[in-house]
C-alpha positions in Angstrom: -30.8 83.9 -64.8 -30.2 80.1 -64.7 -29.9 78.0 -61.4 -28.0 74.7 -61.1 -28.8 71.9 -58.7 -25.1 71.3 -58.0 -24.2 72.9 -54.6 -20.6 73.2 -55.5 -19.4 76.6 -56.4 -18.6 77.2 -59.9 -15.1 76.1 -60.9 -15.1 73.3 -58.2 -14.5 70.6 -60.8 -10.9 71.8 -61.0 -10.3 71.8 -57.2 -9.0 68.2 -56.8 -6.6 68.7 -59.6 -5.5 72.0 -58.1 -5.0 70.4 -54.7 -3.0 67.5 -56.3 -0.8 70.0 -58.1 -0.3 72.0 -54.9 0.4 69.2 -52.4 1.4 66.4 -54.6 0.3 62.7 -54.3 -0.4 61.1 -50.9 2.5 59.1 -49.7 2.2 55.4 -48.8 3.2 56.0 -45.2 0.2 58.3 -44.8 -2.2 55.6 -45.9 -4.5 53.9 -43.3 -2.6 50.9 -41.8 -4.0 47.5 -42.6 -3.5 46.3 -39.0 -2.7 47.8 -35.6 0.9 47.9 -34.5 2.2 44.9 -32.4 2.9 45.5 -28.7 6.3 44.8 -27.3 4.9 42.4 -24.6 1.7 40.6 -23.6 -1.4 42.7 -23.0 -1.9 43.3 -19.2 -5.3 41.6 -19.5 -3.8 38.5 -21.0 -1.1 38.4 -18.3 -3.8 38.6 -15.7 -5.8 35.8 -17.3 -2.7 33.6 -17.4 -2.0 34.4 -13.7 -5.5 33.5 -12.7 -5.4 30.3 -14.7 -2.2 29.3 -12.9 -3.7 30.1 -9.5 -6.8 28.1 -10.5 -4.6 25.1 -11.4 -2.7 25.3 -8.1 -6.0 25.4 -6.2 -7.4 22.4 -8.1 -4.1 20.4 -7.4 -4.3 21.3 -3.8 -8.0 20.2 -3.6 -7.1 17.0 -5.3 -4.3 16.3 -2.8 -6.6 17.1 0.1 -9.3 14.8 -1.2 -6.8 11.9 -1.7 -5.3 12.5 1.8 -8.8 12.4 3.3 -9.7 9.2 1.5 -6.5 7.6 2.7 -7.3 8.8 6.2 -10.8 7.2 6.1 -9.4 3.9 4.8 -6.8 3.9 7.6 -9.4 4.7 10.3 -11.6 1.9 8.9 -8.7 -0.5 8.8 -7.7 0.3 12.4 -11.3 -0.1 13.5 -11.5 -3.5 11.9 -8.2 -4.5 13.4 -9.5 -3.4 16.8 -12.5 -5.6 16.4 -10.5 -8.6 15.2 -7.9 -8.4 17.8 -10.0 -7.2 20.7 -10.0 -10.7 22.3 -6.3 -11.3 21.6 -5.3 -11.3 25.3 -8.1 -13.7 26.3 -7.3 -16.2 23.5 -3.6 -16.1 24.4 -4.4 -16.9 28.0 -6.6 -19.8 26.8 -3.8 -21.5 24.9 -2.2 -23.2 28.0 -5.5 -25.0 28.5 -5.1 -26.5 25.1 -1.5 -27.4 25.8 -2.5 -29.3 29.0 -5.3 -31.2 27.2 -2.8 -32.3 24.6 -0.3 -33.4 27.2 -3.1 -35.3 29.0 -3.9 -37.1 25.7 -0.2 -38.0 25.1 0.1 -39.3 28.7 -3.1 -41.3 28.3 -1.8 -42.9 25.1 1.7 -43.5 26.6 0.4 -45.1 29.8 -2.2 -47.3 28.0 -5.1 -45.9 29.8 -8.7 -46.6 28.9 -9.3 -45.8 25.2 -12.5 -44.1 26.1 -10.7 -41.6 28.3 -8.2 -40.8 25.5 -11.1 -40.5 23.0 -12.9 -38.1 25.3 -9.8 -35.9 25.7 -9.2 -35.9 22.0 -12.8 -34.9 21.4 -12.5 -32.0 23.9 -9.3 -30.8 22.1 -11.0 -31.0 18.7 -14.0 -28.9 19.9 -11.7 -26.4 21.5 -9.7 -26.0 18.3 -12.9 -25.4 16.4 -13.9 -22.6 18.8 -10.4 -21.1 18.4 -10.6 -21.3 14.6 -13.9 -19.5 14.6 -12.2 -16.7 16.5 -9.4 -16.5 13.9 -6.8 -18.7 15.6 -4.8 -21.1 13.5 -2.0 -23.5 14.5 1.5 -22.8 13.2 2.9 -25.7 11.2 6.6 -26.2 12.2 7.7 -29.8 12.1 10.0 -30.8 9.2 9.9 -27.3 7.8 12.7 -24.7 7.5 13.1 -22.6 10.7 11.3 -19.3 10.3 12.2 -16.7 13.0 9.0 -14.9 12.2 6.8 -17.7 13.6 9.3 -20.1 15.3 11.4 -19.7 18.4 14.4 -22.0 18.7 15.1 -23.5 22.1 18.0 -25.7 21.1 19.9 -27.2 18.2 19.9 -31.0 17.6 22.7 -32.8 15.8 21.0 -35.1 13.3 20.9 -36.3 9.8 17.2 -37.1 9.9 16.3 -33.7 8.4 18.3 -31.1 6.5 20.2 -28.6 8.6 18.1 -25.6 9.5 14.9 -27.6 9.6 12.7 -28.0 12.6 13.3 -31.5 14.0 11.0 -31.3 17.1 8.2 -29.1 18.3 8.4 -28.4 22.0 5.3 -26.2 22.1 2.9 -25.5 19.3 2.4 -21.9 18.1 -0.7 -20.1 16.9 -1.6 -17.1 14.8 -4.6 -14.8 15.1 -5.9 -13.5 11.8 -2.4 -14.1 10.3 -0.6 -12.3 13.2 1.6 -14.4 15.5 -0.3 -15.0 18.8 2.3 -17.3 20.2 5.4 -18.5 18.3 6.1 -22.2 18.1 8.9 -23.4 20.4 11.1 -25.8 18.3 14.4 -27.6 18.1 16.4 -27.0 15.0 18.6 -29.6 13.2 22.3 -29.1 12.7 24.8 -31.4 11.0 26.6 -33.8 13.4 30.0 -32.6 14.3 33.0 -34.7 13.1 35.2 -35.2 16.2 38.4 -36.6 14.7 40.3 -36.4 11.4 39.2 -39.1 8.9 35.9 -39.7 10.6 32.9 -39.3 8.5 29.2 -39.1 9.5 28.7 -42.8 8.9 31.1 -43.4 11.8 29.0 -41.4 14.1 25.8 -43.4 13.4 
């Protein structure tokens, strides 16, 4: 009796053909799909990732705003501290200004009365040294004469009818003004020019002079 190495039973060579004849060919729909079917919406994991990314962006934006606000706060505090240092002696300097006014009046009186030149020179020297001290503290005089009236730094005491300067210009300085680090310490008291008033028809300004 002869044995074969093929484990298939005899007649197995015809089995595929028999199966094909019995069940017919395999349809295309029964084949293994090339790709998985598409879901109708995003995968839950993808939606969660998108939500976390959105929350992370909101946290980063919030942290950026907080950092900017804190930086502005530090700058504001530092600016206020510097202003407090710069203007800490404002009251004392303001009370010292009348002393300068009196010295200037004394100098004008000395020059007007023809007093000894040495006295006038001494008063003038005291005024110059006083103004130097004030400048080192940040005090500067306000220039007013022959300039347009500026309500921010000038205070008008009266109006003067004149053609010597343009209307609205300062024609006389009654009391000098000063600033402290650019801020008004005392406004300048001034007289402001206005055009002379024509009192009768046909009269021009040349008739007034």
